[in-house]
Short mmCIF file of the C-alpha atoms (twelve columns), coordinates in Angstrom:
data_MODEL
# 
_entry.id   MODEL 
# 
loop_
_atom_site.group_PDB 
_atom_site.id 
_atom_site.type_symbol 
_atom_site.label_atom_id 
_atom_site.label_alt_id 
_atom_site.label_comp_id 
_atom_site.label_asym_id 
_atom_site.label_seq_id 
_atom_site.Cartn_x 
_atom_site.Cartn_y 
_atom_site.Cartn_z 
_atom_site.pdbx_PDB_model_num 
ATOM 1   C CA . UNK A 1   375.060 96.562  -0.054  1 
ATOM 2   C CA . UNK A 2   374.181 93.338  -1.207  1 
ATOM 3   C CA . UNK A 3   372.672 93.004  -4.506  1 
ATOM 4   C CA . UNK A 4   368.953 92.109  -4.767  1 
ATOM 5   C CA . UNK A 5   367.977 88.412  -5.395  1 
ATOM 6   C CA . UNK A 6   367.458 87.817  -9.241  1 
ATOM 7   C CA . UNK A 7   364.953 85.098  -9.764  1 
ATOM 8   C CA . UNK A 8   364.764 85.101  -13.201 1 
ATOM 9   C CA . UNK A 9   368.769 83.844  -13.189 1 
ATOM 10  C CA . UNK A 10  369.053 80.358  -14.949 1 
ATOM 11  C CA . UNK A 11  365.565 80.501  -16.856 1 
ATOM 12  C CA . UNK A 12  365.202 79.845  -20.090 1 
ATOM 13  C CA . UNK A 13  362.760 82.520  -20.660 1 
ATOM 14  C CA . UNK A 14  361.408 82.962  -24.502 1 
ATOM 15  C CA . UNK A 15  363.059 86.083  -26.312 1 
ATOM 16  C CA . UNK A 16  362.468 89.303  -24.902 1 
ATOM 17  C CA . UNK A 17  360.008 90.695  -27.052 1 
ATOM 18  C CA . UNK A 18  361.035 94.323  -29.050 1 
ATOM 19  C CA . UNK A 19  357.520 95.675  -30.531 1 
ATOM 20  C CA . UNK A 20  355.398 97.144  -28.869 1 
ATOM 21  C CA . UNK A 21  352.159 95.377  -29.462 1 
ATOM 22  C CA . UNK A 22  354.004 92.305  -27.840 1 
ATOM 23  C CA . UNK A 23  355.335 94.358  -25.088 1 
ATOM 24  C CA . UNK A 24  351.681 95.561  -24.429 1 
ATOM 25  C CA . UNK A 25  350.526 91.742  -24.361 1 
ATOM 26  C CA . UNK A 26  352.856 90.692  -21.879 1 
ATOM 27  C CA . UNK A 27  351.930 93.473  -19.315 1 
ATOM 28  C CA . UNK A 28  348.124 92.516  -19.688 1 
ATOM 29  C CA . UNK A 29  349.102 88.722  -18.996 1 
ATOM 30  C CA . UNK A 30  351.078 90.123  -16.201 1 
ATOM 31  C CA . UNK A 31  348.402 92.392  -15.105 1 
ATOM 32  C CA . UNK A 32  345.442 89.588  -15.555 1 
ATOM 33  C CA . UNK A 33  347.592 87.380  -13.378 1 
ATOM 34  C CA . UNK A 34  348.061 89.691  -10.876 1 
ATOM 35  C CA . UNK A 35  344.585 90.095  -10.615 1 
ATOM 36  C CA . UNK A 36  343.817 86.392  -10.724 1 
ATOM 37  C CA . UNK A 37  346.744 85.552  -8.133  1 
ATOM 38  C CA . UNK A 38  344.729 88.222  -5.614  1 
ATOM 39  C CA . UNK A 39  341.147 86.762  -6.191  1 
ATOM 40  C CA . UNK A 40  341.463 82.665  -6.549  1 
ATOM 41  C CA . UNK A 41  345.563 82.125  -5.448  1 
ATOM 42  C CA . UNK A 42  347.699 79.962  -7.172  1 
ATOM 43  C CA . UNK A 43  346.911 76.652  -7.436  1 
ATOM 44  C CA . UNK A 44  343.199 77.779  -8.409  1 
ATOM 45  C CA . UNK A 45  344.388 80.053  -11.720 1 
ATOM 46  C CA . UNK A 46  345.524 78.120  -14.988 1 
ATOM 47  C CA . UNK A 47  347.360 79.452  -17.820 1 
ATOM 48  C CA . UNK A 48  344.248 79.202  -19.782 1 
ATOM 49  C CA . UNK A 49  342.559 81.729  -17.346 1 
ATOM 50  C CA . UNK A 50  345.241 84.044  -17.487 1 
ATOM 51  C CA . UNK A 51  345.037 83.919  -20.807 1 
ATOM 52  C CA . UNK A 52  341.164 84.737  -21.169 1 
ATOM 53  C CA . UNK A 53  341.105 87.058  -18.538 1 
ATOM 54  C CA . UNK A 54  344.058 89.170  -20.754 1 
ATOM 55  C CA . UNK A 55  341.824 88.411  -23.990 1 
ATOM 56  C CA . UNK A 56  344.690 86.595  -25.623 1 
ATOM 57  C CA . UNK A 57  344.916 82.981  -26.644 1 
ATOM 58  C CA . UNK A 58  346.808 80.209  -25.081 1 
ATOM 59  C CA . UNK A 59  349.877 79.979  -27.374 1 
ATOM 60  C CA . UNK A 60  350.338 83.825  -26.820 1 
ATOM 61  C CA . UNK A 61  351.070 82.655  -23.135 1 
ATOM 62  C CA . UNK A 62  353.748 80.263  -24.367 1 
ATOM 63  C CA . UNK A 63  355.547 83.670  -26.195 1 
ATOM 64  C CA . UNK A 64  356.166 85.298  -23.509 1 
ATOM 65  C CA . UNK A 65  356.285 82.371  -20.365 1 
ATOM 66  C CA . UNK A 66  357.255 78.826  -20.391 1 
ATOM 67  C CA . UNK A 67  354.958 77.984  -17.479 1 
ATOM 68  C CA . UNK A 68  352.529 79.641  -14.920 1 
ATOM 69  C CA . UNK A 69  355.524 79.384  -12.008 1 
ATOM 70  C CA . UNK A 70  357.570 81.112  -14.495 1 
ATOM 71  C CA . UNK A 71  354.962 84.055  -14.705 1 
ATOM 72  C CA . UNK A 72  355.118 84.171  -10.783 1 
ATOM 73  C CA . UNK A 73  359.072 84.349  -10.819 1 
ATOM 74  C CA . UNK A 74  358.791 87.351  -13.492 1 
ATOM 75  C CA . UNK A 75  356.277 89.019  -11.040 1 
ATOM 76  C CA . UNK A 76  358.079 88.669  -7.677  1 
ATOM 77  C CA . UNK A 77  361.689 89.632  -9.310  1 
ATOM 78  C CA . UNK A 78  359.698 93.050  -10.368 1 
ATOM 79  C CA . UNK A 79  358.174 93.330  -7.345  1 
ATOM 80  C CA . UNK A 80  362.057 92.828  -6.510  1 
ATOM 81  C CA . UNK A 81  363.329 95.124  -8.959  1 
ATOM 82  C CA . UNK A 82  360.585 98.290  -7.422  1 
ATOM 83  C CA . UNK A 83  361.974 97.975  -3.572  1 
ATOM 84  C CA . UNK A 84  365.602 98.077  -4.577  1 
ATOM 85  C CA . UNK A 85  364.461 101.077 -6.219  1 
ATOM 86  C CA . UNK A 86  363.282 102.983 -3.091  1 
ATOM 87  C CA . UNK A 87  365.745 105.622 -1.350  1 
ATOM 88  C CA . UNK A 88  365.997 104.717 1.644   1 
ATOM 89  C CA . UNK A 89  368.504 107.171 3.266   1 
ATOM 90  C CA . UNK A 90  366.721 109.557 5.548   1 
ATOM 91  C CA . UNK A 91  366.284 113.003 4.276   1 
ATOM 92  C CA . UNK A 92  366.587 115.846 6.761   1 
ATOM 93  C CA . UNK A 93  366.454 115.307 10.392  1 
ATOM 94  C CA . UNK A 94  363.816 118.163 11.390  1 
ATOM 95  C CA . UNK A 95  361.213 115.010 12.387  1 
ATOM 96  C CA . UNK A 96  362.593 111.652 12.419  1 
ATOM 97  C CA . UNK A 97  359.018 110.131 12.582  1 
ATOM 98  C CA . UNK A 98  357.564 111.983 9.889   1 
ATOM 99  C CA . UNK A 99  360.855 111.033 7.304   1 
ATOM 100 C CA . UNK A 100 359.741 107.370 8.760   1 
ATOM 101 C CA . UNK A 101 356.220 107.295 7.451   1 
ATOM 102 C CA . UNK A 102 357.154 109.049 4.442   1 
ATOM 103 C CA . UNK A 103 359.208 105.805 3.286   1 
ATOM 104 C CA . UNK A 104 357.686 103.533 4.469   1 
ATOM 105 C CA . UNK A 105 354.606 104.401 2.842   1 
ATOM 106 C CA . UNK A 106 356.629 105.054 -0.899  1 
ATOM 107 C CA . UNK A 107 357.418 101.056 0.036   1 
ATOM 108 C CA . UNK A 108 353.571 100.038 0.744   1 
ATOM 109 C CA . UNK A 109 352.680 102.411 -2.367  1 
ATOM 110 C CA . UNK A 110 354.759 100.097 -4.983  1 
ATOM 111 C CA . UNK A 111 354.200 97.089  -3.285  1 
ATOM 112 C CA . UNK A 112 350.457 97.156  -3.232  1 
ATOM 113 C CA . UNK A 113 350.429 96.243  -7.010  1 
ATOM 114 C CA . UNK A 114 352.120 93.189  -6.496  1 
ATOM 115 C CA . UNK A 115 349.540 91.755  -3.734  1 
ATOM 116 C CA . UNK A 116 348.424 89.343  -5.722  1 
ATOM 117 C CA . UNK A 117 351.615 87.899  -6.542  1 
ATOM 118 C CA . UNK A 118 352.595 87.994  -2.903  1 
ATOM 119 C CA . UNK A 119 349.790 85.630  -2.261  1 
ATOM 120 C CA . UNK A 120 350.353 83.044  -4.993  1 
ATOM 121 C CA . UNK A 121 354.177 83.040  -3.985  1 
ATOM 122 C CA . UNK A 122 353.249 82.237  -0.063  1 
ATOM 123 C CA . UNK A 123 351.088 79.185  -1.717  1 
ATOM 124 C CA . UNK A 124 353.549 77.806  -4.226  1 
ATOM 125 C CA . UNK A 125 356.837 77.916  -1.940  1 
ATOM 126 C CA . UNK A 126 354.438 75.503  0.386   1 
ATOM 127 C CA . UNK A 127 354.859 72.236  -2.291  1 
ATOM 128 C CA . UNK A 128 358.168 74.054  -3.782  1 
ATOM 129 C CA . UNK A 129 361.567 73.440  -1.952  1 
ATOM 130 C CA . UNK A 130 363.032 75.911  -4.432  1 
ATOM 131 C CA . UNK A 131 360.789 78.622  -3.535  1 
ATOM 132 C CA . UNK A 132 361.254 78.841  -0.105  1 
ATOM 133 C CA . UNK A 133 365.351 79.071  -0.649  1 
ATOM 134 C CA . UNK A 134 364.214 81.715  -2.920  1 
ATOM 135 C CA . UNK A 135 362.073 83.546  -0.064  1 
ATOM 136 C CA . UNK A 136 364.871 82.826  2.631   1 
ATOM 137 C CA . UNK A 137 367.642 84.980  0.099   1 
ATOM 138 C CA . UNK A 138 364.614 87.317  -0.522  1 
ATOM 139 C CA . UNK A 139 364.209 88.435  3.204   1 
ATOM 140 C CA . UNK A 140 368.220 88.015  3.688   1 
ATOM 141 C CA . UNK A 141 368.198 91.270  0.874   1 
ATOM 142 C CA . UNK A 142 365.188 93.125  2.849   1 
ATOM 143 C CA . UNK A 143 366.368 92.937  6.475   1 
ATOM 144 C CA . UNK A 144 369.821 94.078  5.223   1 
ATOM 145 C CA . UNK A 145 367.836 96.836  3.947   1 
ATOM 146 C CA . UNK A 146 365.558 97.398  6.417   1 
ATOM 147 C CA . UNK A 147 369.065 97.915  8.452   1 
ATOM 148 C CA . UNK A 148 370.317 100.172 6.281   1 
ATOM 149 C CA . UNK A 149 367.349 102.524 7.311   1 
ATOM 150 C CA . UNK A 150 367.161 102.038 11.059  1 
ATOM 151 C CA . UNK A 151 370.929 102.935 10.668  1 
ATOM 152 C CA . UNK A 152 370.208 106.241 8.912   1 
ATOM 153 C CA . UNK A 153 367.765 106.538 10.992  1 
ATOM 154 C CA . UNK A 154 369.887 105.752 14.953  1 
ATOM 155 C CA . UNK A 155 372.472 108.917 13.270  1 
ATOM 156 C CA . UNK A 156 369.629 111.574 13.769  1 
ATOM 157 C CA . UNK A 157 369.205 113.511 16.918  1 
ATOM 158 C CA . UNK A 158 367.909 111.805 19.834  1 
ATOM 159 C CA . UNK A 159 368.368 108.586 18.422  1 
ATOM 160 C CA . UNK A 160 368.797 105.495 21.319  1 
ATOM 161 C CA . UNK A 161 372.201 104.678 21.837  1 
ATOM 162 C CA . UNK A 162 371.302 101.218 23.285  1 
ATOM 163 C CA . UNK A 163 368.789 100.555 20.238  1 
ATOM 164 C CA . UNK A 164 369.407 96.852  18.819  1 
ATOM 165 C CA . UNK A 165 369.322 97.660  15.504  1 
ATOM 166 C CA . UNK A 166 369.572 94.284  13.726  1 
ATOM 167 C CA . UNK A 167 366.949 92.598  16.198  1 
ATOM 168 C CA . UNK A 168 364.331 95.510  15.179  1 
ATOM 169 C CA . UNK A 169 365.337 95.161  11.794  1 
ATOM 170 C CA . UNK A 170 364.799 91.455  11.615  1 
ATOM 171 C CA . UNK A 171 361.220 91.751  13.727  1 
ATOM 172 C CA . UNK A 172 360.001 94.381  11.474  1 
ATOM 173 C CA . UNK A 173 360.723 92.781  8.251   1 
ATOM 174 C CA . UNK A 174 358.854 90.007  8.969   1 
ATOM 175 C CA . UNK A 175 356.522 92.341  9.950   1 
ATOM 176 C CA . UNK A 176 356.391 94.101  6.480   1 
ATOM 177 C CA . UNK A 177 356.340 90.863  4.474   1 
ATOM 178 C CA . UNK A 178 353.265 89.226  6.895   1 
ATOM 179 C CA . UNK A 179 351.775 93.070  6.338   1 
ATOM 180 C CA . UNK A 180 351.809 92.380  2.383   1 
ATOM 181 C CA . UNK A 181 350.430 88.976  2.652   1 
ATOM 182 C CA . UNK A 182 347.274 90.337  4.079   1 
ATOM 183 C CA . UNK A 183 346.588 93.405  2.954   1 
ATOM 184 C CA . UNK A 184 344.596 92.319  0.070   1 
ATOM 185 C CA . UNK A 185 341.968 91.798  2.874   1 
ATOM 186 C CA . UNK A 186 342.550 94.974  4.302   1 
ATOM 187 C CA . UNK A 187 340.947 98.632  3.059   1 
ATOM 188 C CA . UNK A 188 342.991 101.105 2.528   1 
ATOM 189 C CA . UNK A 189 342.162 102.903 5.836   1 
ATOM 190 C CA . UNK A 190 343.409 99.653  7.647   1 
ATOM 191 C CA . UNK A 191 346.612 99.257  6.050   1 
ATOM 192 C CA . UNK A 192 347.384 103.301 6.127   1 
ATOM 193 C CA . UNK A 193 347.025 102.378 10.276  1 
ATOM 194 C CA . UNK A 194 348.648 99.378  9.469   1 
ATOM 195 C CA . UNK A 195 352.197 101.203 8.516   1 
ATOM 196 C CA . UNK A 196 351.354 104.176 10.765  1 
ATOM 197 C CA . UNK A 197 351.418 101.879 13.716  1 
ATOM 198 C CA . UNK A 198 354.631 100.585 12.109  1 
ATOM 199 C CA . UNK A 199 355.767 103.775 12.575  1 
ATOM 200 C CA . UNK A 200 354.836 104.247 15.950  1 
ATOM 201 C CA . UNK A 201 356.164 101.378 17.035  1 
ATOM 202 C CA . UNK A 202 359.707 101.323 14.535  1 
ATOM 203 C CA . UNK A 203 360.284 105.399 16.085  1 
ATOM 204 C CA . UNK A 204 359.807 104.982 19.999  1 
ATOM 205 C CA . UNK A 205 362.174 101.604 19.776  1 
ATOM 206 C CA . UNK A 206 364.771 104.091 17.715  1 
ATOM 207 C CA . UNK A 207 364.324 107.394 19.723  1 
ATOM 208 C CA . UNK A 208 363.895 108.790 23.113  1 
ATOM 209 C CA . UNK A 209 360.638 110.599 24.561  1 
ATOM 210 C CA . UNK A 210 362.454 113.761 24.179  1 
ATOM 211 C CA . UNK A 211 362.844 113.489 20.101  1 
ATOM 212 C CA . UNK A 212 359.333 112.793 20.287  1 
ATOM 213 C CA . UNK A 213 358.560 116.071 22.406  1 
ATOM 214 C CA . UNK A 214 360.755 117.656 19.731  1 
ATOM 215 C CA . UNK A 215 359.025 116.542 17.179  1 
ATOM 216 C CA . UNK A 216 355.787 117.519 17.837  1 
ATOM 217 C CA . UNK A 217 356.982 121.120 18.835  1 
ATOM 218 C CA . UNK A 218 358.556 120.830 15.209  1 
ATOM 219 C CA . UNK A 219 354.673 120.114 13.612  1 
ATOM 220 C CA . UNK A 220 353.337 122.590 16.039  1 
ATOM 221 C CA . UNK A 221 355.394 125.562 14.171  1 
ATOM 222 C CA . UNK A 222 355.331 123.964 11.022  1 
ATOM 223 C CA . UNK A 223 351.101 123.736 10.770  1 
ATOM 224 C CA . UNK A 224 349.851 125.954 13.299  1 
ATOM 225 C CA . UNK A 225 346.351 124.965 12.197  1 
ATOM 226 C CA . UNK A 226 347.104 121.643 14.481  1 
ATOM 227 C CA . UNK A 227 347.866 118.946 12.115  1 
ATOM 228 C CA . UNK A 228 348.421 115.437 13.414  1 
ATOM 229 C CA . UNK A 229 351.720 113.823 12.948  1 
ATOM 230 C CA . UNK A 230 352.297 110.860 11.094  1 
ATOM 231 C CA . UNK A 231 351.128 107.416 12.462  1 
ATOM 232 C CA . UNK A 232 349.044 109.157 14.606  1 
ATOM 233 C CA . UNK A 233 344.854 109.083 13.870  1 
ATOM 234 C CA . UNK A 234 343.702 112.701 14.082  1 
ATOM 235 C CA . UNK A 235 340.900 114.121 16.229  1 
ATOM 236 C CA . UNK A 236 337.422 114.130 14.834  1 
ATOM 237 C CA . UNK A 237 335.380 116.396 15.907  1 
ATOM 238 C CA . UNK A 238 331.579 115.863 16.341  1 
ATOM 239 C CA . UNK A 239 330.937 118.219 13.179  1 
ATOM 240 C CA . UNK A 240 333.485 116.327 11.300  1 
ATOM 241 C CA . UNK A 241 331.333 112.993 11.670  1 
ATOM 242 C CA . UNK A 242 328.034 114.553 10.870  1 
# 
């Protein structure tokens, strides 16, 4: 598996803080930037805005980052580090749909804190050719990760032998980045629905109808109370709607 892109490679960062107080100030700057980038976008957010939102002086900002662009690179690099730590190996074989849904949910749980960073990254890349080249390397890496996940799932019982895994991985990786860019505009319910829809599409692309029937039977055995399967909305009774 290829290593993740390191976006800060070659950047002349100020010295890494060692004292707890300095580390806390750096975290406040990152938190402020994520909030402002998410609400205002990259171009409309200034270094002064970030410092003020963090409750720090502008001079403190420059003790940690040499520019707004460098701060953005640091945030996106942290996003990639979090993604690299996700374990994409399918575990268990009782219900491939549940395995897939759990992995996708975990991925977006990591990503949501960085919605502002990705929105800002998209905006900055429009006029920054180096960021566009970095984005191409990022998507090559994430597509390879998604391919690894799908290959693992394809070894489970009920998998379609004719599935075009590389094409499916490219399409779904693009979808995931698009969803991440739009997630700040979605409610939690809508986002969960989108993850569920992705789960449903991937499952049917990778597995046979017989595998789905087996997954339903497995859920019925494990949850006799009638819990719905991941990726499908549960039925709501009239009493529950009242």
